[in-house]
N, CA, C and O of each residue as an XYZ file, in Angstrom:
508
protein
N    -107.034    -16.860    124.936
C    -106.838    -15.848    125.953
C    -106.191    -16.456    127.197
O    -105.185    -15.951    127.695
N    -106.790    -17.568    127.700
C    -106.247    -18.186    128.912
C    -104.863    -18.762    128.668
O    -104.022    -18.769    129.566
N    -104.626    -19.246    127.454
C    -103.302    -19.784    127.139
C    -102.261    -18.677    127.204
O    -101.158    -18.884    127.709
N    -102.609    -17.515    126.699
C    -101.693    -16.383    126.732
C    -101.411    -15.950    128.168
O    -100.260    -15.725    128.541
N    -102.460    -15.837    128.961
C    -102.284    -15.440    130.359
C    -101.456    -16.479    131.109
O    -100.550    -16.126    131.863
N    -101.765    -17.759    130.903
C    -101.025    -18.833    131.561
C     -99.551    -18.803    131.158
O     -98.670    -18.948    132.006
N     -99.285    -18.616    129.866
C     -97.900    -18.586    129.391
C     -97.143    -17.397    129.972
O     -95.996    -17.537    130.397
N     -97.775    -16.240    129.989
C     -97.115    -15.053    130.538
C     -96.845    -15.193    132.034
O     -95.738    -14.921    132.498
N     -97.853    -15.615    132.779
C     -97.698    -15.734    134.228
C     -96.660    -16.796    134.572
O     -95.789    -16.562    135.410
N     -96.747    -17.956    133.934
C     -95.787    -19.015    134.257
C     -94.388    -18.656    133.772
O     -93.410    -18.920    134.471
N     -94.276    -18.065    132.600
C     -92.961    -17.683    132.078
C     -92.276    -16.644    132.941
O     -91.107    -16.798    133.296
N     -92.994    -15.591    133.279
C     -92.432    -14.527    134.108
C     -92.224    -15.018    135.543
O     -91.221    -14.691    136.177
N     -93.174    -15.804    136.048
C     -93.053    -16.320    137.406
C     -91.839    -17.211    137.593
O     -91.104    -17.069    138.571
N     -91.627    -18.120    136.669
C     -90.465    -19.018    136.761
C     -89.177    -18.226    136.567
O     -88.174    -18.503    137.226
N     -89.195    -17.244    135.667
C     -88.004    -16.404    135.469
C     -87.599    -15.731    136.785
O     -86.436    -15.776    137.185
N     -88.579    -15.105    137.450
C     -88.261    -14.425    138.704
C     -87.866    -15.406    139.808
O     -87.021    -15.086    140.644
N     -88.464    -16.582    139.818
C     -88.085    -17.600    140.803
C     -86.634    -18.027    140.588
O     -85.880    -18.184    141.548
N     -86.253    -18.210    139.342
C     -84.860    -18.582    139.048
C     -83.923    -17.457    139.455
O     -82.904    -17.696    140.102
N     -84.265    -16.238    139.078
C     -83.410    -15.094    139.408
C     -83.308    -14.869    140.919
O     -82.245    -14.508    141.424
N     -84.406    -15.082    141.634
C     -84.429    -14.827    143.068
C     -83.772    -15.951    143.875
O     -82.952    -15.693    144.756
N     -84.135    -17.191    143.568
C     -83.677    -18.315    144.381
C     -82.459    -19.050    143.827
O     -81.683    -19.627    144.589
N     -82.290    -19.032    142.517
C     -81.186    -19.763    141.875
C     -80.519    -18.892    140.809
O     -80.536    -19.259    139.634
N     -79.941    -17.770    141.176
C     -79.431    -16.831    140.172
C     -78.330    -17.412    139.272
O     -78.189    -16.977    138.130
N     -77.571    -18.358    139.747
C     -76.516    -18.940    138.919
C     -77.018    -19.963    137.918
O     -76.248    -20.472    137.103
N     -78.312    -20.265    137.978
C     -78.859    -21.300    137.104
C     -79.663    -20.750    135.929
O     -80.231    -21.523    135.158
N     -79.719    -19.433    135.781
C     -80.415    -18.866    134.624
C     -79.573    -19.109    133.375
O     -78.352    -18.956    133.410
N     -80.205    -19.478    132.298
C     -79.514    -19.727    131.031
C     -80.178    -18.900    129.943
O     -81.372    -18.607    130.015
N     -79.399    -18.526    128.935
C     -79.915    -17.593    127.931
C     -80.999    -18.204    127.041
O     -81.733    -17.459    126.392
N     -81.122    -19.510    126.989
C     -82.149    -20.162    126.197
C     -83.468    -20.290    126.954
O     -84.421    -20.861    126.425
N     -83.544    -19.776    128.174
C     -84.771    -19.900    128.971
C     -86.011    -19.402    128.232
O     -87.026    -20.099    128.251
N     -85.989    -18.228    127.578
C     -87.215    -17.732    126.930
C     -87.779    -18.678    125.863
O     -88.962    -18.592    125.533
N     -86.965    -19.560    125.331
C     -87.437    -20.494    124.310
C     -88.455    -21.478    124.902
O     -89.376    -21.909    124.208
N     -88.292    -21.826    126.160
C     -89.174    -22.829    126.779
C     -90.617    -22.322    126.872
O     -91.514    -23.010    126.386
N     -90.885    -21.160    127.466
C     -92.290    -20.700    127.497
C     -92.860    -20.466    126.096
O     -94.043    -20.713    125.861
N     -92.034    -19.994    125.172
C     -92.515    -19.775    123.802
C     -92.903    -21.106    123.154
O     -93.932    -21.191    122.483
N     -92.090    -22.135    123.351
C     -92.395    -23.473    122.818
C     -93.761    -23.950    123.324
O     -94.595    -24.397    122.538
N     -93.981    -23.853    124.622
C     -95.242    -24.330    125.178
C     -96.408    -23.415    124.814
O     -97.543    -23.878    124.706
N     -96.146    -22.144    124.627
C     -97.191    -21.209    124.199
C     -97.662    -21.558    122.786
O     -98.864    -21.636    122.530
N     -96.719    -21.766    121.879
C     -97.068    -22.123    120.500
C     -97.809    -23.457    120.472
O     -98.813    -23.599    119.773
N     -97.323    -24.417    121.220
C     -97.984    -25.717    121.257
C     -99.375    -25.590    121.862
O    -100.292    -26.289    121.433
N     -99.552    -24.723    122.839
C    -100.865    -24.501    123.443
C    -101.874    -23.969    122.441
O    -103.031    -24.390    122.439
N    -101.443    -23.043    121.587
C    -102.347    -22.525    120.565
C    -102.687    -23.591    119.534
O    -103.819    -23.663    119.056
N    -101.706    -24.419    119.192
C    -101.965    -25.522    118.265
C    -102.959    -26.503    118.894
O    -103.848    -27.018    118.215
N    -102.802    -26.750    120.171
C    -103.682    -27.630    120.931
C    -105.117    -27.106    120.888
O    -106.044    -27.867    120.611
N    -105.305    -25.832    121.154
C    -106.633    -25.223    121.147
C    -107.231    -25.252    119.741
O    -108.412    -25.557    119.572
N    -106.420    -24.937    118.738
C    -106.890    -24.966    117.351
C    -107.365    -26.370    116.979
O    -108.417    -26.522    116.359
N    -106.601    -27.391    117.352
C    -106.965    -28.774    117.032
C    -108.281    -29.167    117.700
O    -109.130    -29.801    117.073
N    -108.454    -28.797    118.963
C    -109.701    -29.100    119.658
C    -110.875    -28.364    119.032
O    -111.966    -28.922    118.915
N    -110.663    -27.132    118.634
C    -111.744    -26.368    118.032
C    -112.167    -26.994    116.705
O    -113.360    -27.110    116.427
N    -111.204    -27.394    115.893
C    -111.534    -28.044    114.616
C    -112.249    -29.379    114.856
O    -113.201    -29.721    114.154
N    -111.783    -30.109    115.839
C    -112.418    -31.386    116.170
C    -113.840    -31.162    116.679
O    -114.759    -31.891    116.308
N    -114.011    -30.178    117.508
C    -115.332    -29.870    118.052
C    -116.307    -29.510    116.938
O    -117.478    -29.885    116.996
N    -115.842    -28.798    115.940
C    -116.712    -28.364    114.846
C    -117.055    -29.486    113.876
O    -118.203    -29.624    113.454
N    -116.048    -30.288    113.525
C    -116.233    -31.217    112.416
C    -116.349    -32.684    112.823
O    -117.053    -33.443    112.156
N    -115.694    -33.096    113.875
C    -115.767    -34.502    114.312
C    -115.801    -34.589    115.839
O    -114.850    -35.072    116.453
N    -116.885    -34.128    116.452
C    -116.930    -34.104    117.915
C    -116.862    -35.483    118.570
O    -116.505    -35.588    119.743
N    -117.194    -36.526    117.839
C    -117.136    -37.863    118.423
C    -115.712    -38.409    118.512
O    -115.498    -39.476    119.087
N    -114.748    -37.704    117.959
C    -113.354    -38.161    118.006
C    -112.489    -37.298    118.923
O    -111.266    -37.282    118.786
N    -113.102    -36.596    119.835
C    -112.367    -35.656    120.690
C    -111.347    -36.371    121.575
O    -110.252    -35.854    121.797
N    -111.689    -37.540    122.074
C    -110.756    -38.274    122.919
C    -109.533    -38.732    122.119
O    -108.410    -38.689    122.623
N    -109.744    -39.160    120.895
C    -108.619    -39.565    120.039
C    -107.697    -38.384    119.746
O    -106.475    -38.531    119.735
N    -108.283    -37.226    119.512
C    -107.482    -36.026    119.270
C    -106.694    -35.666    120.523
O    -105.515    -35.322    120.440
N    -107.336    -35.745    121.675
C    -106.666    -35.439    122.942
C    -105.460    -36.357    123.154
O    -104.361    -35.889    123.451
N    -105.671    -37.639    123.003
C    -104.570    -38.593    123.191
C    -103.487    -38.423    122.124
O    -102.296    -38.520    122.420
N    -103.901    -38.172    120.901
C    -102.926    -37.933    119.832
C    -102.075    -36.705    120.095
O    -100.870    -36.709    119.842
N    -102.704    -35.650    120.606
C    -101.956    -34.433    120.921
C    -100.960    -34.677    122.050
O     -99.867    -34.110    122.049
N    -101.329    -35.510    123.003
C    -100.399    -35.846    124.093
C     -99.171    -36.572    123.550
O     -98.046    -36.294    123.967
N     -99.388    -37.499    122.623
C     -98.270    -38.240    122.023
C     -97.388    -37.303    121.207
O     -96.163    -37.355    121.308
N     -98.008    -36.446    120.399
C     -97.238    -35.496    119.583
C     -96.428    -34.564    120.477
O     -95.259    -34.293    120.203
N     -97.046    -34.082    121.535
C     -96.341    -33.184    122.454
C     -95.143    -33.881    123.098
O     -94.063    -33.301    123.208
N     -95.344    -35.122    123.518
C     -94.254    -35.865    124.145
C     -93.105    -36.092    123.161
O     -91.941    -35.900    123.514
N     -93.425    -36.499    121.931
C     -92.378    -36.765    120.942
C     -91.636    -35.488    120.541
O     -90.408    -35.483    120.454
N     -92.374    -34.417    120.298
C     -91.720    -33.148    119.953
C     -90.871    -32.624    121.100
O     -89.795    -32.069    120.879
N     -91.348    -32.799    122.313
C     -90.582    -32.356    123.488
C     -89.293    -33.152    123.622
O     -88.240    -32.590    123.925
N     -89.371    -34.462    123.398
C     -88.157    -35.279    123.469
C     -87.163    -34.872    122.385
O     -85.961    -34.806    122.644
N     -87.648    -34.598    121.178
C     -86.762    -34.139    120.108
C     -86.140    -32.783    120.434
O     -84.960    -32.555    120.170
N     -86.930    -31.897    121.002
C     -86.451    -30.577    121.389
C     -85.351    -30.692    122.442
O     -84.310    -30.044    122.335
N     -85.589    -31.521    123.459
C     -84.574    -31.733    124.496
C     -83.320    -32.388    123.924
O     -82.204    -32.011    124.282
N     -83.493    -33.348    123.055
C     -82.351    -34.017    122.427
C     -81.519    -33.023    121.618
O     -80.289    -33.049    121.673
N     -82.187    -32.153    120.872
C     -81.486    -31.119    120.103
C     -80.667    -30.226    121.034
O     -79.497    -29.949    120.769
N     -81.282    -29.784    122.110
C     -80.577    -28.896    123.036
C     -79.377    -29.595    123.656
O     -78.290    -29.021    123.725
N     -79.563    -30.810    124.100
C     -78.479    -31.542    124.762
C     -77.331    -31.833    123.800
O     -76.164    -31.767    124.185
N     -77.659    -32.154    122.552
C     -76.613    -32.522    121.598
C     -75.899    -31.319    120.985
O     -74.697    -31.385    120.729
N     -76.618    -30.224    120.747
C     -76.024    -29.127    119.988
C     -75.719    -27.874    120.805
O     -74.729    -27.197    120.527
N     -76.525    -27.552    121.785
C     -76.281    -26.337    122.559
C     -75.299    -26.615    123.686
O     -74.326    -25.881    123.857
N     -75.541    -27.655    124.446
C     -74.620    -28.150    125.471
C     -74.264    -27.138    126.564
O     -73.186    -27.235    127.151
N     -75.126    -26.189    126.846
C     -74.868    -25.202    127.893
C     -75.914    -25.389    128.983
O     -77.113    -25.331    128.710
N     -75.478    -25.608    130.193
C     -76.357    -25.788    131.345
C     -77.485    -26.778    131.033
O     -78.667    -26.471    131.182
N     -77.084    -27.956    130.604
C     -78.055    -28.972    130.182
C     -79.016    -29.355    131.309
O     -80.223    -29.472    131.096
N     -78.470    -29.546    132.502
C     -79.325    -29.972    133.611
C     -80.369    -28.914    133.948
O     -81.532    -29.239    134.190
N     -79.959    -27.657    133.962
C     -80.890    -26.567    134.259
C     -81.984    -26.482    133.195
O     -83.159    -26.282    133.505
N     -81.578    -26.636    131.950
C     -82.541    -26.565    130.860
C     -83.551    -27.706    130.957
O     -84.756    -27.478    130.852
N     -83.066    -28.929    131.156
C     -83.961    -30.091    131.214
C     -84.902    -29.987    132.410
O     -86.089    -30.287    132.281
N     -84.404    -29.572    133.559
C     -85.251    -29.428    134.743
C     -86.323    -28.362    134.523
O     -87.491    -28.581    134.843
N     -85.939    -27.230    133.987
C     -86.900    -26.159    133.733
C     -87.924    -26.593    132.690
O     -89.117    -26.325    132.834
N     -87.456    -27.259    131.647
C     -88.360    -27.757    130.609
C     -89.360    -28.741    131.212
O     -90.551    -28.684    130.907
N     -88.878    -29.641    132.066
C     -89.744    -30.622    132.707
C     -90.795    -29.948    133.576
O     -91.951    -30.369    133.582
N     -90.413    -28.911    134.308
C     -91.378    -28.182    135.133
C     -92.464    -27.535    134.268
O     -93.648    -27.593    134.601
N     -92.055    -26.926    133.164
C     -93.040    -26.345    132.251
C     -93.928    -27.425    131.648
O     -95.126    -27.218    131.458
N     -93.340    -28.571    131.349
C     -94.121    -29.684    130.809
C     -95.204    -30.088    131.813
O     -96.355    -30.304    131.435
N     -94.834    -30.187    133.084
C     -95.816    -30.542    134.112
C     -96.878    -29.458    134.273
O     -98.061    -29.766    134.412
N     -96.458    -28.183    134.254
C     -97.420    -27.079    134.347
C     -98.441    -27.162    133.216
O     -99.647    -27.077    133.448
N     -97.949    -27.329    131.999
C     -98.866    -27.361    130.862
C     -99.709    -28.629    130.851
O    -100.858    -28.603    130.409
N     -99.162    -29.723    131.326
C     -99.944    -30.956    131.424
C    -101.130    -30.749    132.367
O    -102.249    -31.159    132.060
N    -100.885    -30.125    133.494
C    -101.956    -29.819    134.432
C    -102.966    -28.856    133.800
O    -104.175    -29.068    133.903
N    -102.480    -27.818    133.158
C    -103.340    -26.830    132.515
C    -104.201    -27.480    131.434
O    -105.402    -27.218    131.361
N    -103.607    -28.316    130.601
C    -104.344    -28.975    129.522
C    -105.352    -29.978    130.073
O    -106.441    -30.125    129.518
N    -105.006    -30.663    131.145
C    -105.941    -31.622    131.740
C    -107.159    -30.914    132.307
O    -108.285    -31.387    132.150
N    -106.940    -29.789    132.962
C    -108.067    -29.000    133.480
C    -108.915    -28.487    132.322
O    -110.144    -28.523    132.383
N    -108.257    -28.009    131.265
C    -108.963    -27.522    130.082
C    -109.838    -28.627    129.494
O    -111.011    -28.397    129.199
N    -109.278    -29.820    129.323
C    -110.037    -30.915    128.726
C    -111.194    -31.329    129.628
O    -112.286    -31.610    129.135
N    -110.978    -31.370    130.918
C    -112.036    -31.715    131.861
C    -113.191    -30.719    131.756
O    -114.351    -31.120    131.665
N    -112.878    -29.429    131.769
C    -113.914    -28.408    131.663
C    -114.601    -28.450    130.300
O    -115.809    -28.231    130.199
N    -113.831    -28.729    129.263
C    -114.375    -28.853    127.916
C    -115.395    -29.991    127.867
O    -116.482    -29.830    127.313
N    -115.046    -31.128    128.441
C    -115.947    -32.284    128.468
C    -117.182    -31.999    129.316
O    -118.284    -32.405    128.947
N    -117.021    -31.315    130.434
C    -118.164    -30.956    131.276
C    -119.128    -30.048    130.510
O    -120.346    -30.194    130.611
N    -118.572    -29.118    129.750
C    -119.385    -28.209    128.952
C    -120.160    -28.978    127.881
O    -121.339    -28.706    127.657
N    -119.509    -29.930    127.224
C    -120.196    -30.747    126.223
C    -121.321    -31.566    126.853
O    -122.397    -31.713    126.273
N    -121.062    -32.089    128.028
C    -122.057    -32.890    128.736
C    -123.287    -32.039    129.077
O    -124.422    -32.489    128.919
N    -123.053    -30.810    129.545
C    -124.167    -29.917    129.875
C    -124.975    -29.569    128.628
O    -126.204    -29.509    128.674
N    -124.282    -29.341    127.519
C    -124.981    -29.020    126.270
C    -125.829    -30.191    125.801
O    -126.936    -29.983    125.306
N    -125.339    -31.412    125.943
C    -126.104    -32.585    125.559
C    -127.339    -32.750    126.446
O    -128.420    -33.095    125.969
N    -127.155    -32.495    127.761
C    -128.285    -32.608    128.674
C    -129.360    -31.576    128.356
O    -130.548    -31.892    128.417
N    -128.965    -30.340    128.017
C    -129.926    -29.310    127.642
C    -130.646    -29.681    126.354
O    -131.847    -29.453    126.209
N    -129.902    -30.250    125.434
C    -130.470    -30.626    124.148
C    -131.489    -31.751    124.313
O    -132.481    -31.787    123.585
N    -131.267    -32.659    125.244
C    -132.154    -33.788    125.458
C    -133.400    -33.428    126.252
O    -134.355    -34.204    126.285
N    -133.406    -32.268    126.892
C    -134.574    -31.851    127.694
C    -135.713    -31.376    126.850
O    -136.757    -30.996    127.379
């Protein structure tokens, strides 16, 4: 739910910011960026949920592994765009980087809250 809201708000918000402040920098591939991060966000949540259910002691490894996978897939995605699409490369890379930072912040907050919740559950269980 929060991933959907975050993706919609950030996608629409950045779109309007580009249209309002930098109208000449909008590119037709823009919608692909929020969709990419939205899909990856759902995969991220699914992976954490499976880890939480079946191997909760490996949550940190899953978190770090997901960060590496996200970075590698993002680099491949950017490389594909730069090599094959070749339209407004700088605008695309800058916008992609901003979304990457937004989602990095969002995922870090999610993981922090997730860990706090696990800690509280352990404390209740030990009482």
